[in-house]
C-alpha positions as CSV (number, residue, x, y, z in Angstrom):
1,M,0.3,0.0,15.3
2,R,3.1,-1.0,13.0
3,I,4.0,0.3,9.5
4,G,5.0,-2.2,6.9
5,F,6.4,-1.9,3.4
6,F,7.3,-4.7,1.0
7,L,10.8,-4.5,-0.5
8,N,12.5,-7.3,-2.4
9,G,15.4,-7.7,-4.8
10,A,18.5,-5.7,-4.6
11,A,17.9,-2.6,-6.8
12,A,19.6,0.4,-5.2
13,S,16.7,2.7,-6.3
14,G,14.2,0.5,-4.3
15,Y,16.3,0.8,-1.1
16,T,16.7,4.6,-1.6
17,L,12.9,5.0,-1.8
18,A,12.5,2.8,1.2
19,R,14.9,4.9,3.3
20,H,12.9,8.0,2.4
21,F,9.6,6.2,3.3
22,V,11.0,5.1,6.7
23,A,12.3,8.5,7.6
24,G,9.0,10.2,6.7
25,A,7.0,7.7,8.7
26,R,9.1,8.1,11.7
27,A,9.0,11.9,11.5
28,V,5.2,12.0,11.7
29,M,4.8,9.0,14.0
30,P,7.8,8.9,16.3
31,G,8.4,5.6,17.9
32,V,6.4,3.6,15.4
33,D,7.9,0.2,14.5
34,V,8.6,0.2,10.7
35,C,9.0,-3.2,9.2
36,Q,10.4,-4.4,5.9
37,L,8.3,-7.3,4.6
38,T,10.3,-9.4,2.1
39,D,11.3,-12.8,0.9
40,L,13.9,-15.2,2.3
41,E,16.8,-13.8,0.3
42,S,16.5,-10.1,-0.4
43,P,18.9,-7.7,1.5
44,A,17.6,-6.2,4.7
45,L,17.2,-2.4,5.0
46,E,19.3,-1.1,7.8
47,G,17.5,0.1,11.0
48,V,14.1,-1.6,10.6
49,T,12.5,-4.8,11.7
50,V,12.7,-7.4,8.9
51,L,9.9,-10.0,8.5
52,R,10.5,-12.7,5.9
53,R,8.2,-15.2,4.2
54,P,8.9,-17.5,1.2
55,A,8.0,-16.1,-2.2
56,Q,4.6,-17.2,-3.7
57,P,4.1,-18.2,-7.3
58,S,3.2,-14.6,-8.3
59,F,4.1,-11.1,-7.0
60,T,0.7,-10.1,-5.9
61,A,0.2,-13.4,-4.1
62,T,3.6,-12.8,-2.4
63,L,2.4,-9.4,-1.3
64,A,-0.9,-10.7,0.1
65,D,1.0,-13.4,2.0
66,A,3.3,-10.7,3.4
67,Y,0.3,-8.7,4.6
68,A,-1.1,-11.6,6.5
69,Q,0.5,-10.4,9.7
70,P,-1.0,-10.4,13.2
71,G,-1.6,-7.1,14.8
72,E,-2.5,-3.6,13.7
73,W,-0.9,-2.4,10.5
74,L,-0.6,0.3,7.9
75,F,0.9,-1.3,4.8
76,A,2.2,1.1,2.2
77,D,4.3,1.1,-1.0
78,T,7.7,2.9,-0.7
79,D,6.6,5.6,-3.1
80,V,4.0,6.7,-0.5
81,V,4.8,9.8,1.7
82,L,3.1,9.8,5.1
83,Q,2.4,13.4,5.8
84,R,0.6,13.2,9.2
85,S,-0.2,10.7,11.9
86,V,-2.9,8.1,11.1
87,A,-3.9,7.7,14.7
88,D,-7.4,8.8,13.8
89,I,-7.9,5.7,11.7
90,V,-6.4,3.5,14.3
91,A,-8.7,4.9,17.0
92,D,-11.7,3.4,15.1
93,D,-11.9,-0.2,16.4
94,W,-14.7,-1.3,14.1
95,W,-12.8,-2.1,10.9
96,Q,-10.8,-5.2,10.1
97,V,-9.4,-3.7,6.9
98,A,-9.5,-0.1,5.7
99,V,-8.9,1.1,2.2
100,A,-9.1,4.5,0.5
101,S,-11.6,5.3,-2.3
102,R,-10.2,6.2,-5.6
103,S,-13.0,8.6,-6.3
104,G,-11.8,12.0,-7.4
105,T,-8.2,10.9,-8.0
106,Y,-8.2,10.2,-11.7
107,V,-6.4,12.4,-14.2
108,D,-9.3,11.8,-16.5
109,L,-12.4,11.8,-14.3
110,A,-14.3,9.9,-17.0
111,E,-12.2,6.9,-16.0
112,E,-14.2,6.6,-12.8
113,T,-17.0,5.0,-14.7
114,S,-14.8,2.7,-16.8
115,V,-15.1,-1.1,-16.5
116,F,-11.4,-1.3,-15.8
117,M,-11.6,0.9,-12.7
118,A,-14.9,-0.4,-11.5
119,A,-13.2,-3.8,-11.1
120,M,-10.5,-2.1,-8.9
121,P,-12.1,0.7,-6.9
122,F,-9.3,0.7,-4.4
123,N,-5.6,1.1,-4.9
124,T,-3.8,-1.2,-2.5
125,G,-0.6,0.9,-2.3
126,A,-1.8,1.9,1.2
127,V,-4.1,-0.2,3.3
128,F,-4.8,-0.7,7.0
129,S,-5.2,-4.2,8.5
130,R,-6.1,-6.0,11.7
131,C,-7.1,-9.2,9.9
132,P,-4.6,-11.8,8.7
133,A,-7.5,-14.0,7.5
134,F,-8.5,-11.4,5.0
135,W,-5.0,-11.5,3.3
136,E,-4.8,-15.2,3.4
137,E,-8.1,-15.5,1.6
138,C,-6.9,-12.8,-0.8
139,R,-3.7,-14.8,-1.5
140,Q,-5.7,-17.9,-2.3
141,R,-8.1,-16.0,-4.6
142,I,-5.2,-14.4,-6.4
143,L,-3.7,-17.8,-7.1
144,A,-7.1,-18.9,-8.6
145,L,-7.1,-16.0,-11.0
146,P,-6.0,-16.3,-14.7
147,A,-2.2,-16.2,-14.9
148,L,-2.4,-12.9,-16.8
149,H,-3.8,-11.0,-13.7
150,Q,-1.6,-12.5,-11.0
151,P,1.7,-10.6,-11.5
152,W,0.4,-7.0,-11.2
153,Y,-3.4,-6.4,-10.8
154,G,-4.3,-9.6,-8.8
155,M,-4.4,-8.0,-5.4
156,Q,-6.5,-5.0,-6.5
157,L,-9.0,-7.2,-8.3
158,V,-9.4,-9.5,-5.3
159,V,-9.5,-6.8,-2.6
160,G,-12.1,-4.8,-4.6
161,A,-14.3,-7.9,-4.8
162,M,-13.8,-8.9,-1.1
163,A,-14.5,-5.4,0.1
164,L,-17.8,-5.3,-1.6
165,E,-18.9,-8.8,-0.5
166,G,-19.5,-7.7,3.1
167,R,-18.0,-10.7,4.8
168,Y,-15.3,-8.6,6.4
169,R,-15.6,-5.2,8.1
170,V,-14.0,-3.0,5.5
171,R,-13.9,0.7,6.1
172,I,-13.8,2.9,3.0
173,L,-11.7,5.9,3.7
174,P,-11.6,9.2,1.7
175,N,-8.9,9.5,-1.0
176,E,-6.7,11.6,1.3
177,Y,-5.5,8.3,2.8
178,N,-4.0,7.1,-0.6
179,Y,-3.8,10.1,-2.8
180,P,-2.0,10.1,-6.2
181,P,-1.2,13.6,-7.3
182,R,-3.0,14.6,-10.4
183,T,-0.2,17.0,-11.5
184,Q,3.3,17.8,-10.4
185,T,1.9,21.1,-8.8
186,D,-1.2,19.5,-7.2
187,D,-1.7,20.8,-3.7
188,V,-1.4,17.8,-1.5
189,S,-0.9,19.6,1.8
190,A,-4.1,18.3,3.3
191,K,-3.5,14.7,2.3
192,A,-2.5,12.1,4.9
193,L,-0.8,9.7,2.5
194,V,0.4,10.9,-0.9
195,H,1.1,8.1,-3.3
196,Y,3.6,8.9,-6.1
197,K,2.8,5.8,-8.0
198,G,3.9,5.0,-11.5
199,P,5.5,7.9,-13.4
200,R,4.9,10.2,-10.4
201,K,8.0,8.7,-8.7
202,G,10.0,11.4,-10.5
203,W,7.9,14.1,-8.8
204,L,8.7,12.6,-5.4
205,L,12.4,12.4,-6.2
206,E,12.5,16.1,-7.3
207,R,10.3,17.4,-4.6
208,Y,12.2,15.8,-1.7
209,G,15.7,15.8,-3.3
210,V,15.9,12.0,-3.2
211,P,18.7,10.8,-5.3
212,A,17.5,8.8,-8.4
C-alpha cells in the first residue's frame, strides 16, 4: 500500500502541514511509500515520491485525476493525522474504494438529516482506493457539474452519488477512519485517522506543536 496526499502551490503553511502528515504516517506504518500528488509546477516536498499530473479545469477535478493511480492507496488531506496502521482495511480484498461514514461526527447532530449533508454522506479527506476507473469517472462527472460546485464540493457530491449507485464495490467504514474532532478536547485516542479539517487546523497546530 502507498499513502498519497495532494499538495500544490507554494504556501509555506501547506508544506509544514505536509511534513507533519508524512512524519506521522511513517511513524505508524514504517516503510510505507508516501507520495506527494501535485501538478506540473508546484515545488516538491523533500523526502517523498512526487507524482505529477496536469491541472484540470477545477480543483476537485484535479484532485480526482490525481487519485486515479494504479495500485493500493490511502489518499488523505495533509490536515489528517494517522494514529495507527490501516493494515486491517488493506487486508480486506473485497473493496475497490473505501470511504468513512460521517454518521456521528457532526457538531450539531441534527445536521445528519439535512439535505446538504445527505448529498455528501462521505468526506473525501481520507479515502482508500484500488480502482483508478472510479476516480476517472469521478473526474468526468465533476466536470459535468454546474461550475458553482466544481471548485470545492464537486468530489464529495460525485463520490456520494457513485458510492450509492452500486456499480463499484464501495466499503463504508466507521467514522474512526476519517474523524473530525467535535471539540478541541474531544477524546480521539481510539480513532485511526483524525481529520482536523477547516477551523480545526488550529487545534492540530497547538496539539502537536506544529509551527503556524
